[in-house]
C-alpha positions as CSV (number, residue, x, y, z in Angstrom):
1,M,88.6,-47.7,70.2
2,L,88.5,-47.8,74.0
3,K,85.1,-48.7,75.5
4,N,86.1,-48.2,79.1
5,P,84.8,-44.7,80.2
6,F,87.7,-44.3,82.6
7,A,90.3,-45.1,79.9
8,Q,88.6,-42.7,77.6
9,G,88.8,-39.9,80.2
10,V,92.5,-40.5,80.8
11,L,93.2,-40.4,77.1
12,I,91.3,-37.1,76.7
13,V,93.1,-35.5,79.6
14,A,96.5,-36.7,78.3
15,T,95.8,-35.4,74.8
16,A,94.7,-32.0,76.2
17,L,97.8,-31.8,78.3
18,V,100.1,-32.6,75.3
19,L,98.3,-30.0,73.1
20,A,98.6,-27.4,75.9
21,I,102.4,-28.0,76.3
22,V,103.0,-27.8,72.5
23,T,100.8,-24.6,72.2
24,N,102.6,-23.0,75.1
25,G,106.0,-23.7,73.5
26,F,105.0,-21.8,70.3
27,A,103.4,-18.9,72.2
28,S,105.0,-15.5,72.3
29,R,107.1,-14.5,75.4
30,T,104.5,-12.2,76.8
31,R,101.7,-14.9,76.5
32,R,103.8,-17.9,77.5
33,L,102.9,-19.6,80.8
34,V,105.8,-20.4,83.1
35,L,105.6,-24.0,84.2
36,P,105.6,-24.7,88.0
37,G,109.0,-25.1,89.4
38,F,110.8,-23.1,86.7
39,Y,112.9,-20.4,88.4
40,P,115.9,-19.4,86.2
41,N,117.5,-17.1,88.8
42,A,117.1,-19.5,91.7
43,L,120.8,-20.5,91.6
44,R,122.1,-17.0,91.3
45,V,123.6,-15.6,94.5
46,P,124.1,-11.8,94.8
47,P,127.7,-10.8,95.8
48,K,128.3,-9.9,99.4
49,A,128.6,-6.3,100.4
50,S,132.2,-6.8,101.5
51,E,133.2,-8.0,98.0
52,I,132.0,-4.8,96.4
53,T,135.1,-2.6,95.6
54,P,134.4,1.0,96.3
55,P,135.3,3.3,93.4
56,V,138.6,5.0,93.6
57,S,138.3,8.8,94.0
58,T,140.1,10.7,91.3
59,L,140.0,14.0,93.2
60,T,143.4,15.6,93.9
61,A,144.1,17.7,96.9
62,A,144.4,21.4,96.3
63,P,147.9,22.7,96.7
64,T,148.5,24.5,99.9
65,T,149.8,28.0,99.9
66,T,152.4,29.4,102.3
67,A,151.6,32.6,104.0
68,A,153.7,35.5,102.8
69,F,154.6,36.6,106.3
70,A,154.8,34.8,109.6
71,T,152.2,35.5,112.1
72,D,153.0,37.4,115.2
73,T,152.4,35.1,118.2
74,T,154.1,37.2,120.9
75,A,151.8,39.3,123.1
76,T,154.5,41.1,125.1
77,T,157.6,43.0,124.1
78,A,160.8,40.9,124.5
79,T,164.3,42.5,124.4
80,V,167.2,40.3,123.2
81,A,170.8,41.4,123.6
82,Q,172.9,40.9,120.5
83,S,176.6,40.4,120.8
84,P,178.2,43.7,119.8
85,A,181.5,44.3,118.2
86,P,184.5,44.5,120.5
87,G,184.4,47.6,122.5
88,Q,180.7,48.4,121.7
89,P,177.7,48.1,124.2
90,P,175.2,45.4,123.7
91,I,172.4,46.0,121.1
92,A,168.8,45.5,122.1
93,I,166.5,44.0,119.5
94,D,162.6,44.3,119.8
95,T,161.4,40.8,118.9
96,T,157.8,41.9,118.6
97,T,158.5,43.2,115.1
98,I,160.0,40.0,113.9
99,G,157.9,38.3,111.3
100,R,156.1,41.5,110.2
101,P,156.8,43.1,106.8
102,A,159.0,46.2,106.8
103,G,157.2,49.4,107.7
104,A,154.2,47.6,109.2
105,T,152.7,49.2,112.3
106,T,150.5,47.6,114.9
107,T,147.2,49.4,115.5
108,T,144.5,48.6,117.9
109,A,141.0,49.2,116.8
110,P,139.0,51.2,119.3
111,P,136.0,49.3,120.7
112,A,132.8,49.9,118.9
113,A,130.5,52.2,120.7
114,A,127.5,50.4,122.1
115,T,124.4,51.8,120.7
116,A,121.2,51.1,122.6
117,T,118.3,50.6,120.3
118,Q,114.8,50.7,121.7
119,A,111.7,49.6,120.0
120,P,109.4,52.4,119.3
121,Q,106.6,52.5,121.8
122,Q,103.2,51.8,120.4
123,P,100.4,54.3,121.3
124,A,98.0,52.9,123.9
125,E,94.8,51.5,122.4
126,D,91.8,53.6,123.1
127,P,89.4,51.4,125.2
128,L,86.4,53.2,123.6
129,A,87.6,52.5,120.0
130,R,85.3,49.5,119.7
131,F,82.2,51.4,120.7
132,Q,81.6,52.9,117.3
133,P,78.3,54.3,115.9
134,H,76.0,51.6,114.4
135,P,73.3,53.5,112.4
136,D,72.0,50.2,111.0
137,K,70.6,49.0,114.3
138,A,68.9,50.7,117.2
139,F,71.1,49.4,120.0
140,V,73.7,46.9,121.0
141,E,73.4,44.9,124.3
142,I,76.5,45.1,126.5
143,S,77.7,43.3,129.7
144,G,78.3,44.8,133.1
145,A,82.1,45.0,132.4
146,D,81.5,47.1,129.3
147,A,78.9,49.3,131.2
148,A,81.5,49.9,134.0
149,L,84.1,50.8,131.3
150,L,81.8,53.3,129.6
151,H,80.8,54.7,133.0
152,A,84.4,55.3,133.9
153,K,85.0,57.1,130.6
154,G,82.2,59.5,131.2
155,A,79.5,58.1,128.9
156,L,75.9,59.3,129.4
157,F,73.7,56.8,131.3
158,L,69.9,56.9,131.0
159,D,67.6,55.2,133.5
160,A,64.4,54.0,131.7
161,R,62.6,53.0,134.9
162,R,59.8,55.0,136.6
163,T,61.0,58.1,138.5
164,S,59.8,56.6,141.9
165,V,62.0,53.5,141.3
166,Y,64.9,55.8,140.1
167,E,64.8,57.7,143.3
168,E,65.1,54.5,145.4
169,G,68.5,53.9,143.8
170,H,70.2,54.4,140.4
171,I,73.6,54.4,138.8
172,A,75.6,57.5,139.7
173,G,75.3,60.1,137.0
174,A,72.3,58.5,135.3
175,R,69.4,60.7,134.2
176,P,65.8,59.6,134.7
177,F,64.2,58.8,131.3
178,S,61.1,56.8,132.1
179,V,59.4,55.6,128.9
180,W,56.0,55.3,130.8
181,E,55.8,59.0,132.0
182,G,54.2,61.8,130.0
183,D,57.4,64.0,129.9
184,I,59.5,61.4,128.0
185,D,59.1,63.2,124.7
186,D,60.2,66.5,126.2
187,K,63.3,64.8,127.7
188,V,64.1,63.2,124.4
189,N,63.8,66.5,122.5
190,N,65.9,68.3,125.1
191,L,68.6,65.7,124.8
192,F,68.6,66.1,121.0
193,A,68.9,69.9,121.4
194,E,71.7,69.4,123.8
195,R,73.5,67.1,121.3
196,S,72.5,68.7,118.0
197,D,76.0,68.4,116.6
198,P,76.4,65.1,114.7
199,R,79.6,64.4,116.5
200,D,77.8,64.6,119.8
201,Q,75.1,62.3,118.6
202,N,77.7,59.7,117.8
203,L,78.9,59.6,121.4
204,P,78.0,56.4,123.3
205,I,74.8,56.4,125.4
206,V,74.1,53.6,127.9
207,I,70.4,52.8,128.7
208,Y,69.3,50.4,131.5
209,C,66.3,49.4,133.5
210,S,65.7,46.6,136.0
211,G,67.3,43.8,134.0
212,G,65.8,40.4,133.4
213,A,62.6,40.6,131.5
214,C,62.5,44.4,131.6
215,E,62.1,45.9,128.2
216,D,61.9,49.6,129.1
217,S,65.6,50.2,128.2
218,H,65.0,48.6,124.7
219,M,61.9,50.8,124.2
220,L,63.9,54.0,125.1
221,A,66.7,53.0,122.7
222,Q,64.2,52.6,119.9
223,K,62.8,56.1,120.6
224,L,66.3,57.7,120.7
225,W,67.4,55.9,117.6
226,G,64.5,57.3,115.7
227,I,65.9,60.9,116.1
228,Q,69.4,60.0,114.9
229,F,71.2,58.8,118.0
230,N,73.3,56.1,116.4
231,N,75.5,54.9,119.2
232,L,73.2,53.4,121.8
233,Y,73.9,50.5,124.2
234,V,71.5,48.6,126.4
235,Y,72.9,47.3,129.7
236,K,70.8,44.2,129.6
237,D,71.3,43.0,133.2
238,G,70.5,46.5,134.4
239,F,70.6,48.1,137.9
240,P,70.6,44.8,139.9
241,D,73.8,43.7,138.2
242,W,75.3,47.1,138.8
243,Q,74.7,46.7,142.5
244,K,76.2,43.2,142.6
245,R,79.3,44.6,141.0
246,G,79.6,47.3,143.7
247,G,79.2,50.2,141.2
248,A,78.5,53.7,142.4
249,V,74.9,54.3,143.4
250,R,72.9,57.5,144.1
251,T,69.5,57.9,145.7
252,G,66.8,60.5,145.4
253,A,66.7,63.0,142.5
254,Q,70.4,63.5,142.7
255,Q,72.2,62.2,139.6
C-alpha cells in the first residue's frame, strides 16, 4: 500500500472519478449528468430563410361572369345616319338605346326630399329644484350666490338681528324677526298661520344676521323648524356679504 499521503489522496480522487463516470453511464436519461463540452446540436446549422420554399397555393380563381347586357356609357343622345335603300331618305338611329335590352326604358329617380330633423328640446331645469325640504335637519347653510338666486326667485327672507340694526340697513324684502325681542313668538305664530298649508311650509325660507360669529340666524331657524317649517336656509355670511355683492338694500322699517 502507498504510504505517501499525497499519493493516497490522488488515488482516492481517481477512484471516485472513475466510479462517478461509470455510475453516470448507467443512470437513466432524466438523471444523467451531461459532461462539460458535450453539445450534440452544436454542429447543426438551421437553413437560411431564402432556402425555405413557400407552399404552393392550391386555390383556383373563381370563373368570371359576363354581364348579360352592355352598360350604357353615353350621356347624350347621338344620331347616326344609316345608308338607306336607293331612292329612300337617310334613316336616323338613336344610339342611346344601343346595349339596352328590348323594351327597357330610362327613368330618373327624383331627388329624395331633404327632411330636417331637430333634436327635441329639453325643458329648462328649474334652478330651485335643488332647494328641497329637509325635515331631518333644522337648516342648511348656503353661500351668497345661492342667497341671491333665492332672492331673485321670490323666496322669503327673515332678518334675525335686532330691529334697530335692521332699520339701519337690511336685504330688500326681508322681514324683521329678531330672536332677542319679546314679540318673536308672535311673529313666528303669525308666519305659521300665514303658511298653514303644508305646501307653503315647504317653500324655501332664507334667514340671515350679521355673519361671522353671529348665531341669531341659526337660533331662529331652530325655532321655525320646531313648528314644521322644513325648508330653511341660513345665509351664513349674512348682511355684510350681501352688501359686498351689491345686493338690493332697504333702510328703516320698509321691507
